[in-house]
PyMOL CGO cylinders between C-alpha atoms (Angstrom):
from pymol import cmd
from pymol.cgo import CYLINDER

trace = [
    CYLINDER, 1.91, 2.61, 14.01, 0.14, 4.69, 11.12, 0.3, 1, 1, 1, 1, 1, 1,
    CYLINDER, 0.14, 4.69, 11.12, 3.52, 6.23, 10.65, 0.3, 1, 1, 1, 1, 1, 1,
    CYLINDER, 3.52, 6.23, 10.65, 5.41, 3.00, 10.33, 0.3, 1, 1, 1, 1, 1, 1,
    CYLINDER, 5.41, 3.00, 10.33, 3.03, 1.96, 7.70, 0.3, 1, 1, 1, 1, 1, 1,
    CYLINDER, 3.03, 1.96, 7.70, 2.94, 4.96, 5.63, 0.3, 1, 1, 1, 1, 1, 1,
    CYLINDER, 2.94, 4.96, 5.63, 6.90, 5.19, 5.56, 0.3, 1, 1, 1, 1, 1, 1,
    CYLINDER, 6.90, 5.19, 5.56, 6.76, 1.46, 4.28, 0.3, 1, 1, 1, 1, 1, 1,
    CYLINDER, 6.76, 1.46, 4.28, 4.03, 2.47, 1.93, 0.3, 1, 1, 1, 1, 1, 1,
    CYLINDER, 4.03, 2.47, 1.93, 6.49, 5.25, 0.21, 0.3, 1, 1, 1, 1, 1, 1,
    CYLINDER, 6.49, 5.25, 0.21, 9.37, 2.85, 0.17, 0.3, 1, 1, 1, 1, 1, 1,
    CYLINDER, 9.37, 2.85, 0.17, 7.76, -0.64, -0.65, 0.3, 1, 1, 1, 1, 1, 1,
    CYLINDER, 7.76, -0.64, -0.65, 3.81, -0.04, -1.35, 0.3, 1, 1, 1, 1, 1, 1,
    CYLINDER, 3.81, -0.04, -1.35, 2.66, -3.57, -1.01, 0.3, 1, 1, 1, 1, 1, 1,
    CYLINDER, 2.66, -3.57, -1.01, 4.12, -3.90, 2.40, 0.3, 1, 1, 1, 1, 1, 1,
    CYLINDER, 4.12, -3.90, 2.40, 2.40, -0.73, 3.63, 0.3, 1, 1, 1, 1, 1, 1,
    CYLINDER, 2.40, -0.73, 3.63, -1.16, -2.41, 2.39, 0.3, 1, 1, 1, 1, 1, 1,
    CYLINDER, -1.16, -2.41, 2.39, -0.24, -5.89, 3.77, 0.3, 1, 1, 1, 1, 1, 1,
    CYLINDER, -0.24, -5.89, 3.77, 0.53, -4.32, 7.13, 0.3, 1, 1, 1, 1, 1, 1,
    CYLINDER, 0.53, -4.32, 7.13, -2.77, -2.70, 7.19, 0.3, 1, 1, 1, 1, 1, 1,
    CYLINDER, -2.77, -2.70, 7.19, -5.32, -5.32, 5.48, 0.3, 1, 1, 1, 1, 1, 1,
    CYLINDER, -5.32, -5.32, 5.48, -3.10, -8.38, 5.20, 0.3, 1, 1, 1, 1, 1, 1,
    CYLINDER, -3.10, -8.38, 5.20, -3.43, -10.66, 1.97, 0.3, 1, 1, 1, 1, 1, 1,
    CYLINDER, -3.43, -10.66, 1.97, -6.75, -9.61, 0.33, 0.3, 1, 1, 1, 1, 1, 1,
    CYLINDER, -6.75, -9.61, 0.33, -8.11, -7.94, -2.76, 0.3, 1, 1, 1, 1, 1, 1,
    CYLINDER, -8.11, -7.94, -2.76, -6.38, -4.55, -1.69, 0.3, 1, 1, 1, 1, 1, 1,
    CYLINDER, -6.38, -4.55, -1.69, -3.06, -6.31, -1.49, 0.3, 1, 1, 1, 1, 1, 1,
    CYLINDER, -3.06, -6.31, -1.49, -3.43, -7.90, -5.08, 0.3, 1, 1, 1, 1, 1, 1,
    CYLINDER, -3.43, -7.90, -5.08, -4.64, -4.29, -6.25, 0.3, 1, 1, 1, 1, 1, 1,
    CYLINDER, -4.64, -4.29, -6.25, -1.78, -2.55, -4.91, 0.3, 1, 1, 1, 1, 1, 1,
    CYLINDER, -1.78, -2.55, -4.91, 0.71, -5.25, -6.20, 0.3, 1, 1, 1, 1, 1, 1,
    CYLINDER, 0.71, -5.25, -6.20, -0.94, -4.69, -9.93, 0.3, 1, 1, 1, 1, 1, 1,
    CYLINDER, -0.94, -4.69, -9.93, -0.75, -0.86, -9.60, 0.3, 1, 1, 1, 1, 1, 1,
    CYLINDER, -0.75, -0.86, -9.60, 2.70, -1.11, -8.15, 0.3, 1, 1, 1, 1, 1, 1,
    CYLINDER, 2.70, -1.11, -8.15, 3.99, -3.28, -11.39, 0.3, 1, 1, 1, 1, 1, 1,
    CYLINDER, 3.99, -3.28, -11.39, 2.12, -0.92, -13.56, 0.3, 1, 1, 1, 1, 1, 1,
    CYLINDER, 2.12, -0.92, -13.56, 3.62, 2.05, -12.10, 0.3, 1, 1, 1, 1, 1, 1,
    CYLINDER, 3.62, 2.05, -12.10, 5.49, 3.22, -8.86, 0.3, 1, 1, 1, 1, 1, 1,
    CYLINDER, 5.49, 3.22, -8.86, 3.59, 6.29, -8.26, 0.3, 1, 1, 1, 1, 1, 1,
    CYLINDER, 3.59, 6.29, -8.26, 0.04, 4.63, -8.56, 0.3, 1, 1, 1, 1, 1, 1,
    CYLINDER, 0.04, 4.63, -8.56, 1.19, 1.99, -5.90, 0.3, 1, 1, 1, 1, 1, 1,
    CYLINDER, 1.19, 1.99, -5.90, 2.12, 4.60, -3.63, 0.3, 1, 1, 1, 1, 1, 1,
    CYLINDER, 2.12, 4.60, -3.63, -1.05, 6.63, -3.68, 0.3, 1, 1, 1, 1, 1, 1,
    CYLINDER, -1.05, 6.63, -3.68, -3.15, 3.45, -3.70, 0.3, 1, 1, 1, 1, 1, 1,
    CYLINDER, -3.15, 3.45, -3.70, -1.07, 2.35, -0.33, 0.3, 1, 1, 1, 1, 1, 1,
    CYLINDER, -1.07, 2.35, -0.33, -1.35, 5.61, 1.42, 0.3, 1, 1, 1, 1, 1, 1,
    CYLINDER, -1.35, 5.61, 1.42, -5.28, 5.77, 0.42, 0.3, 1, 1, 1, 1, 1, 1,
    CYLINDER, -5.28, 5.77, 0.42, -6.04, 2.26, 1.88, 0.3, 1, 1, 1, 1, 1, 1,
    CYLINDER, -6.04, 2.26, 1.88, -3.93, 3.27, 5.33, 0.3, 1, 1, 1, 1, 1, 1,
    CYLINDER, -3.93, 3.27, 5.33, -5.68, 6.79, 5.65, 0.3, 1, 1, 1, 1, 1, 1,
    CYLINDER, -5.68, 6.79, 5.65, -9.10, 5.19, 4.96, 0.3, 1, 1, 1, 1, 1, 1,
    CYLINDER, -9.10, 5.19, 4.96, -8.87, 3.01, 8.28, 0.3, 1, 1, 1, 1, 1, 1,
]
cmd.load_cgo(trace, "trace")
């Protein structure tokens, strides 16, 4: 299941975070980071998925 989340995180970072933690602080932070730049959103999403 983590592989699917990581693939989602690469293409649509907020989706990967949503699948891991739902709608919470990490989700909104990831949306903000993705809007500011795609790469920070991807890095944050993979970090959120990997820390669990």
